[in-house]
C-alpha positions, 0 to 999 in steps of 0.5 A: 338899553333901558327907558327909565321913568320917575312918574314925572320924567322919562328918558332913554339910556344908551348903555354902551359896554364897559362905560360904567353903566351898571353904576349908572343903573344903581345911581338912577334908581337910587334917585327914584327912577325905575327901569321900565322894561323887564329884566329879561327883555331883549331891550336891556341888552347892548344892541346898536341905536338902529335896532332900538329905534325899530322896537321902542318908542323913544323918538321924543325921549331924552337920550343920554349916554356915557362914553369912554376913551376907546383905547381904555374901553377896549382893555376894559373889555378884553377879559372876554377875549382872554376868557375865550382864547386864552394868553394867546390872544395878545399875540394874535391881536398885534396883527392887524388883520387878526385884530379886525377879523376877531372884533368884527366877529365877536359876539356876546350873549347874556352869559357874556360867553363870547364866540367867533363867527363870520355871521351875526348870532341870534340873541347876541351882541357885537361887543366891540362895536364902535361907540358912534353906532350907539349914538344919535345926533341928539344924544347928550353925552357924558365922558367917563373920563370926567368922573361921576361926582358932583359935576356929573350930577349937575350934568344929569340935573341940567339934562333931564330936569331933575335934582339928581344926587350922587348916592352911595350905591353898589352894583352887581359884579360879572360872575367872571374875572374882569381883571385878566386882561390883555397886555398893553403895547404899542403895536396893539394900541396902534391897531385899537387906534385904527379900528376905532379911528372914527370914535376917536376922531369924533369924540377924543381927537385931542387926548390920543 
């Protein structure tokens, strides 16, 4: 969750995991912005809003974020569960109690290695945290499902008071297989809806 600066405007980008953040990083940099924090700084990770408000002077900066349908976001992240626990994780996740235990305690470090733990782990983040934990009442929100074309450019331009352009950019891929995802089924989707019911009711009630 870095802050960006182009000498005329500064803003705080709330980077929620699996919401096209890497693509946005490259787009904003192609528009003349630079990330203010060092790439090894803890603040570029996916910590929750309260953690950043304690360590960064961001109160008066514009806050923007991209959110994603919680069901698609879960499956987009599920390669980490497959990587850690293998294909048996599909069966485990169908049990609502196991589902909660796994997601509540799945912590991920910079190397994107997951681990099951009953306590928070230093220098790791809770990967499956609900999106509402990241967003403040003043955050300007764009939905992943609305795409990243000219409408997105217009929204960024209006939000940040800049002339934002959609440039042809590439972003770095992760070093692990992102395609090996958990299989979809109705029981698992019901569990996802229950776990993320606050996000769904707040942001996606009409689309699930």
